[in-house]
C-alpha angles and dihedrals in degrees: 000000000000125000110256143167113246131184146189105219143143121261091245093066126091107217140196105293089227091070110108101183129039126183118194116226118265124259138211119274096254091052090051091050092048095055115119099223100214093049094042094053094040091057092047091049092051089053092049091053094045094049094034090226141118113263138199102193100190141259124331139163119247129164090355092302133108108242147184126194140193119222123199128221092279093052096253120140108246098170134021120184126191118209110259092199132037132200125213092277090069109016096088098072109002128084129225124247119230104201131075117198139170133215130221112233124180089258098044146295117318130200128189126219115195115206116303095010086092088071092051108088095195093058094052093041091055089054091047092050087055089058102265113169101171124042125193116203121189118180143178110221129182110234093235091054099047123108140144087254089065089061091047093049093046124025097013093050092048091051091055102042095043100033092239139148107233128197103198125188140159139164086280109035150014134200141155119226141183140166107308093252092060093064119081091231096041093244098116090238111119089172115018125236110282138166091215133064158254100064119176136183142163115248101210115205090194094053092046091053091049090051091052092048088053091051112016095189098171093059089070095052131093109216092177091059090049091052093048093050101031095125093053094044096050101034 
């Protein structure tokens, strides 16, 4: 992984040209369902080319699945991830995906976490075992359900137990996280939870490596056992 600047910011903002990854803020469920896919992706691609940065434009519905994608600097889709789990907002008419993949970007390996997948430890762990270093989580959250504890139980926890940088956004919040040791105050929050954007942070490869050396979580795991019992573990 290489050290980069990353941001959560709206597509109408011109950002520091040094930023290498931009995640657009989350939206409400009805706005996600109303997106015209060709137009939505074309606008995001134009932004990626203009800013010369990688972009995750937000949730959309494709082939009856809830999806996130990663666009490269030329606006091409280099990773598309279907949600492997669905909450009651989507479960009535959408289907679940069954594959978790990662993409190689010039700055490191990226995984995408649509909606409630960020609370499913097996989904994120599968991405981490494929070498993911940066995770993007985009959620839809009902206002009455939202709390700081949701972030701690989801994106913050995944950052710690998988030694990941996590850009987390929803229709209600945004924050940028990493292993606790990568934050100046030891909290794991590189950009604190906020309802407004832009949010920006440095994702330090050196600090992430130091955090892993302090707690080498993957040395205690048994990937061969996971592969042999994947169906039972993820059922």
